[in-house]
N, C-alpha and C positions, 0 to 999 in steps of 0.2 A: 367171403367175397360178397359183395353187394348184387341183387338181382339187377338186370338190365330192364328197359321198358318194355321188353317183349315179354318178361315173365310178370306182370303186372295184371291183376285181373281185373277184368271189364265185366260192369253192369250191365244187365238188359235194361233198353230204354223202358220209361213207364209205359202203359196201354193208353190206347188213344181215349176209350171211354172213361177212365179215371180222371185225365185232362179235362175233357169236355165236361165232367161231372163237375169237377172242382172249379172251372170257369163260370159254369151255370150258377153253382153255389155260390160263387163270391158276387156273380152280377145280381143274385136274388138278395141277397145281404145287403150290399150296397143300395140297392134301388130300395128297398124298405127302408135302410135307415134314412135316404133321403127323402123319402115321401112320407113317413110316420114319424121315427124319431125327431128329425129336425122339425119338423112342423109343430109337433106336439111342445117341444122344448121353446121354439120360438113363442108359441100361444101362451104358454104357462108364464114366460117373463113379459108377456103384455107387449110384444114387440109387431106381433101381429093378430088379427081377428082369428078368433076359431072359427074352423069351417062348419058351416049349417049342416045339421044330420039330413036334411034334404037333399041337397047338392053337395057331396063331399068328392072334391076332384081328387084325393089323394090316390084312391085305388087305379085311376087313370094314370096318375103321375109314375105309380109304381109299375105298371105296365110298360109305359113307355120308357121309362128308363131302364128298366130291365132288357128289354129288346134293343135299345140303343145300345147300352153296356156289352152284350153279349155279342152283338154285330161288331163291335169296336174291338173285343177280345180275339174274336176270328180273324177280322182283316189283319190285326198286329202279329198274331200268330202267323198267319200267312205269309206276309212279307218277311218275317224272321225265317222262317224254313225256306222262302225262296234266297233269302241272302246267303243262308248257311249253306245250301245247294250249291250255289255259284263258288262261294270261298271253297268247299270239299272238291270241286272240279278244278278251280286253280292249281289247287295244293295237288292235286292227282297229275296234272301237268308238268307242273316243276319237278316231281319227283319223276316223271317217266322221262325228263329232259336230263336228269342226273345219271341216268345209265341203269346198271343193275342193283338197285337198292333190294335189300332183304325185306321180304313179306312179313310184317308184323304178325305174332302170334296173337290170338284174342282168347282169353278163357273166359268163358260166361260164369258168373258167380250166381247161384242162388240164394235170395234172399231168405232170412228164416222167417217164418210166419208171426205176424205180431199178434 
């Protein structure tokens, strides 16, 4: 006989610091690509002038884009979390209206170390 939904193991959600580190790494990567890699590629193709060594705006561009991307990621994440919480509340209210629904059993599964 097949297992029911209640027998399906559920993994623990990822840690907050891992998520924030991944978002910060992605923001750093994209800001570097935009500030240095794209600028160098355009300068090598003679589409723009190469920045002078005395006044190089690329570090400032990288910092600004990093902070903008990080803030954007955090705002979008917060909005998604808020929407998810509202939907879970709606589902819980619908379940309570149905009456005596059985409580789902959750089994936590440990991930194997990588």
